C-alpha positions as CSV (number, residue, x, y, z in Angstrom):
1,X,156.9,190.1,127.6
2,X,156.2,188.9,124.1
3,X,156.4,185.1,123.9
4,X,157.4,184.3,120.3
5,X,157.5,180.5,120.6
6,X,157.4,177.9,123.3
7,X,158.3,174.2,123.1
8,X,158.3,172.8,126.6
9,X,156.9,170.0,128.8
10,X,155.6,170.9,132.3
11,X,158.0,169.4,134.8
12,X,160.3,168.5,131.9
13,X,162.7,170.1,129.5
14,X,162.0,172.7,126.8
15,X,162.7,176.1,125.4
16,X,160.9,179.5,125.1
17,X,161.8,182.4,122.7
18,X,160.8,185.7,124.2
19,X,161.3,189.5,123.7
20,X,161.3,191.9,126.7
21,X,159.1,194.9,125.9
22,X,159.1,196.7,129.3
23,X,161.7,197.1,132.1
24,X,159.6,194.8,134.3
25,X,160.0,192.1,131.7
26,X,163.7,192.1,132.3
27,X,163.1,191.8,136.1
28,X,160.8,188.8,135.4
29,X,163.5,187.2,133.1
30,X,166.0,187.7,135.9
31,X,163.8,185.7,138.2
32,X,163.2,183.1,135.6
33,X,166.8,182.4,134.5
34,X,168.7,180.1,136.9
35,X,172.3,178.8,137.0
36,X,172.7,175.9,134.6
37,X,170.0,177.2,132.2
38,X,171.0,177.8,128.5
39,X,170.4,181.2,126.9
40,X,170.9,181.9,123.2
41,X,170.9,185.4,121.8
42,X,172.7,187.7,119.2
43,X,175.6,189.5,120.9
44,X,178.5,191.6,120.0
45,X,182.1,190.6,120.6
46,X,185.5,192.2,119.9
47,X,187.6,189.9,117.7
48,X,191.2,190.4,116.4
49,X,191.9,190.1,112.7
50,X,195.3,190.0,111.1
51,X,195.8,192.3,108.1
52,X,197.9,191.6,105.0
53,X,200.7,193.6,106.6
54,X,200.7,191.4,109.6
55,X,199.2,194.0,111.9
56,X,196.2,193.0,114.1
57,X,193.1,195.1,114.2
58,X,190.2,194.8,116.7
59,X,186.8,194.5,115.2
60,X,183.3,194.2,116.8
61,X,181.2,191.5,115.1
62,X,177.7,190.3,115.7
63,X,177.4,186.7,116.8
64,X,174.7,184.2,117.8
65,X,176.0,182.5,121.0
66,X,174.5,180.1,123.4
67,X,175.9,180.0,126.9
68,X,175.4,177.8,130.0
69,X,174.5,180.4,132.6
70,X,176.7,180.7,135.7
71,X,175.9,184.2,136.8
72,X,172.8,186.5,136.2
73,X,172.8,190.2,137.0
74,X,170.0,192.7,136.6
75,X,170.9,196.4,136.0
76,X,167.8,198.3,136.9
77,X,169.2,201.7,136.0
78,X,170.4,200.6,132.6
79,X,167.5,198.3,131.9
80,X,169.9,195.5,131.0
81,X,170.1,191.8,132.0
82,X,173.6,190.3,132.0
83,X,174.4,186.6,131.9
84,X,177.9,185.2,132.1
85,X,178.7,181.6,131.3
86,X,180.6,179.2,128.9
87,X,179.8,179.2,125.2
88,X,178.2,175.9,124.1
89,X,177.5,176.8,120.5
90,X,180.4,176.3,118.0
91,X,181.5,179.6,116.4
92,X,184.5,180.7,114.4
93,X,185.1,183.6,116.8
94,X,184.3,182.0,120.2
95,X,185.5,178.5,121.1
96,X,183.3,176.1,123.0
97,X,183.9,176.4,126.7
98,X,185.1,180.0,126.4
99,X,183.5,182.5,128.7
100,X,181.2,185.2,127.4
101,X,178.7,187.7,128.8
102,X,175.4,188.1,127.1
103,X,173.5,191.3,127.5
104,X,169.7,191.4,127.0
105,X,168.0,194.7,126.8
106,X,164.6,195.8,125.7
107,X,163.3,194.5,122.4
108,X,166.2,192.0,122.0
109,X,164.9,188.5,121.5
110,X,166.5,185.5,123.3
111,X,165.9,181.8,123.8
112,X,165.8,180.2,127.2
113,X,166.3,176.5,127.6
114,X,165.7,174.6,130.8
115,X,166.2,171.0,131.7
116,X,163.2,171.3,134.1
117,X,160.3,173.7,133.7
118,X,158.9,173.3,137.3
119,X,155.7,174.9,138.6
120,X,157.6,178.0,139.8
121,X,159.2,178.7,136.4
122,X,155.9,178.1,134.7
123,X,154.2,180.5,137.0
124,X,156.8,183.2,136.3
125,X,156.5,182.5,132.6
126,X,152.7,182.9,132.7
127,X,153.1,186.1,134.6
128,X,155.6,187.4,132.1
129,X,153.4,186.6,129.1
130,X,150.3,188.1,130.7
131,X,151.3,190.4,133.6
132,X,147.7,191.8,134.0
133,X,146.5,188.3,134.9
134,X,148.0,188.6,138.4
135,X,147.4,192.4,138.8
136,X,144.6,192.5,141.2
137,X,145.2,196.1,142.4
138,X,144.5,199.1,140.2
139,X,145.8,202.6,141.1
140,X,144.8,205.9,139.4
141,X,147.4,208.5,140.5
142,X,146.4,212.0,139.5
143,X,146.6,215.7,139.8
144,X,145.0,218.4,137.8
145,X,146.0,217.8,134.1
146,X,148.0,214.6,134.8
147,X,147.0,211.0,135.5
148,X,148.6,207.6,135.5
149,X,146.8,204.2,135.7
150,X,148.8,201.4,137.2
151,X,148.1,197.7,137.5
152,X,149.9,196.2,140.5
153,X,150.4,192.5,140.9
154,X,152.9,189.9,142.1
155,X,156.4,191.4,141.5
156,X,155.4,193.9,138.8
157,X,153.8,197.3,138.4
158,X,152.5,198.0,134.9
159,X,151.8,201.5,133.6
160,X,148.8,201.1,131.5
161,X,148.0,204.7,130.7
162,X,149.3,208.2,131.1
163,X,146.9,211.1,130.5
164,X,147.9,214.7,130.2
165,X,145.7,217.7,129.5
166,X,146.5,221.4,129.7
167,X,144.3,223.0,132.4
168,X,144.0,226.8,132.5
169,X,144.3,228.6,135.8
170,X,141.2,229.1,137.9
171,X,141.8,232.9,138.1
172,X,142.1,235.6,135.5
173,X,140.9,235.6,131.8
174,X,141.3,231.9,131.4
175,X,138.9,231.0,134.2
176,X,136.0,230.4,131.7
177,X,137.8,227.5,130.1
178,X,138.8,225.9,133.4
179,X,135.7,223.8,133.9
180,X,135.6,222.7,130.3
181,X,139.2,221.6,130.3
182,X,138.9,219.8,133.7
183,X,135.8,217.9,132.4
184,X,137.6,216.9,129.3
185,X,140.5,215.7,131.4
186,X,138.2,213.6,133.6
187,X,136.5,212.2,130.5
188,X,139.9,211.0,129.2
189,X,140.7,209.4,132.5
190,X,137.3,207.8,132.6
191,X,137.9,206.2,129.2
192,X,141.3,204.9,130.3
193,X,139.7,203.6,133.5
194,X,137.1,201.6,131.5
195,X,139.7,200.3,129.1
196,X,142.3,199.1,131.5
197,X,140.6,198.2,134.8
198,X,138.7,194.9,134.6
199,X,136.9,194.2,137.9
200,X,136.8,190.5,137.0
201,X,140.5,190.5,137.8
202,X,141.0,193.7,139.9
203,X,139.8,193.4,143.4
204,X,140.4,197.0,144.4
205,X,140.8,200.3,142.6
206,X,142.5,203.2,144.3
207,X,142.1,206.8,143.1
208,X,144.8,208.9,144.7
209,X,145.8,212.6,144.4
210,X,146.8,215.7,146.3
211,X,144.0,218.1,147.2
212,X,140.5,217.4,146.0
213,X,141.2,216.1,142.5
214,X,140.5,212.5,143.5
215,X,137.1,213.5,145.0
216,X,136.1,215.5,141.9
217,X,137.1,212.7,139.6
218,X,135.3,210.1,141.8
219,X,132.1,212.2,141.7
220,X,132.5,212.5,137.9
221,X,133.1,208.8,137.6
222,X,129.9,207.8,139.5
223,X,127.7,210.4,137.9
224,X,128.7,209.3,134.4
225,X,128.4,205.6,135.3
226,X,124.8,206.3,136.4
227,X,124.0,208.4,133.3
228,X,125.5,206.0,130.8
229,X,124.6,202.8,132.8
230,X,128.2,201.7,133.0
231,X,127.6,198.4,134.9
232,X,131.2,197.6,135.8
233,X,131.5,200.8,137.7
234,X,128.0,200.8,139.3
235,X,128.3,197.2,140.5
236,X,131.9,197.7,141.9
237,X,131.7,201.2,143.3
238,X,132.3,199.9,146.8
239,X,135.7,198.6,145.7
240,X,136.9,202.0,144.7
241,X,138.9,203.7,147.4
242,X,140.1,207.3,147.7
243,X,143.6,208.1,149.0
244,X,145.6,211.3,149.6
245,X,149.1,211.5,148.0
246,X,151.6,214.2,147.4
247,X,151.5,214.1,143.6
248,X,150.2,212.2,140.5
249,X,153.6,210.9,139.6
250,X,154.7,207.2,139.8
251,X,156.9,207.8,143.0
252,X,153.7,208.5,144.9
253,X,152.6,204.9,144.4
254,X,154.7,204.0,147.4
255,X,152.5,206.4,149.5
256,X,149.5,204.4,148.5
257,X,151.1,201.0,149.4
258,X,152.5,202.3,152.6
259,X,149.3,203.7,154.0
260,X,148.1,201.4,156.9
261,X,144.4,202.0,156.2
262,X,144.9,201.1,152.6
263,X,146.9,198.0,153.4
264,X,144.1,196.9,155.6
265,X,141.6,197.4,152.7
266,X,143.7,195.6,150.1
267,X,145.1,193.0,152.5
268,X,144.0,190.1,150.3
269,X,145.5,191.3,147.0
270,X,148.8,190.0,145.6
271,X,150.3,193.5,145.8
272,X,149.7,193.5,149.5
273,X,151.3,190.1,149.9
274,X,154.4,191.5,148.1
275,X,154.6,194.6,150.4
276,X,154.2,192.4,153.5
277,X,156.9,190.0,152.4
278,X,159.2,192.9,151.7
279,X,158.6,194.5,155.1
280,X,159.2,191.2,156.8
281,X,162.5,190.8,154.9
282,X,163.7,194.3,155.9
283,X,162.6,193.6,159.6
284,X,164.6,190.4,159.5
285,X,167.6,192.3,158.2
286,X,167.2,194.9,160.9
287,X,167.1,192.1,163.6
288,X,170.2,190.5,162.2
289,X,172.1,193.8,162.3
290,X,171.0,194.2,166.0
291,X,172.2,190.7,166.9
292,X,175.5,191.3,165.1
293,X,176.0,194.6,167.0
294,X,175.2,192.8,170.3
295,X,177.6,190.0,169.5
296,X,180.4,192.5,168.7
297,X,179.7,194.4,171.9
298,X,179.8,191.2,173.9
299,X,183.1,190.1,172.3
300,X,184.6,193.5,173.0
301,X,183.5,193.3,176.6
302,X,185.1,189.9,177.1
303,X,188.3,191.2,175.5
304,X,188.4,194.2,177.9
305,X,187.7,192.0,180.9
306,X,190.5,189.6,179.9
307,X,193.0,192.5,179.6
308,X,192.0,193.9,183.0
309,X,192.2,190.5,184.7
310,X,195.6,189.8,183.1
311,X,197.0,193.1,184.6
312,X,195.6,192.7,188.1
313,X,196.0,189.0,188.8
C-alpha cells in the first residue's frame, strides 16, 4: 500500500490518503475501514440529462464523492473493495444524504477519515504501509526452471520475486547445457534470496520443492555462501528448512503451512499464529454445526415421542 499523505493523531481523529498497489492491500483496507468511517474517492455515476428536445439521456460522469460508510465488502476474485453509504460531500449530481457505492480497485487513490485512530487501526495501517515489517516467515517455492519467493506475515502473503529460466532436458542432445542452465537458475534464485530475505526480520526461511530441486539449491546456496563469505546466510543457515511440496506454484504454499513438522519449527512466527487462529475458528464452526445437528435431532425425537404418546394415551 502506498501512503500518499497522513494527518492523524494516535487515539484521535485524522485522515490518510492511500493507493492500493497489490490485491493484499485491498484486504488490509477492508480490515481497516469500519462502519461510520468517511471515505472519499473519484467514482463514476450514471446521471440523467435532459436534451433540447425534452428527451432524457443517461450519461456516466466522474465525480469526487465522500460517503459515511455503512457496509464494506471485499471481492477477492475481482480485486475490488466496495463501500456503501450516504454521500456527505455536496455535488451537483448526488445530493447530500443520497446513497452511493464507492468501488476501490488497484491503483485507485482514496482518503480514509476516522474519528478515532486506535491502536488496532494504527497497527493495520503500519502493516499496510510496510507489509514486510511483519513478515517473519520466508518461503522459496521452486521446481526446475521456476521459483517464487514469498514473505508471509500477519494476514498477508507477499510475492517478492518470480524467477523463470528455460532448463533443457537431461537426456538427448541438450544434456550438455543442462548443468549450465540449472546453475544459472540457482544463481538467479540466490540473488533474489539475498535481495528479499532479511534475517533481521525473517525468523525462518523455508525452501520447498518436489523432488530434489530444494536439496540441490540448498547445497548451491551454502557452497556459494562459503565461497563468497555471505555472512547473512552463513550465520543463519540453521534457520533454513527444507520441505517437500507438489510444485513450485503459489498454491503449494498451503502444503508448507499445513505440514505439522513445519508448524512446529515456525510455531513462534506471525504466520503460524494466523494459521493456528484459522484452524481454531474452523474447529469452532465444526463444533457449532455438531451441536446444531444434535439439537435438531433432540427436537425431532421429542416431537415423535409426543405424537406416539398422544395416540396411545
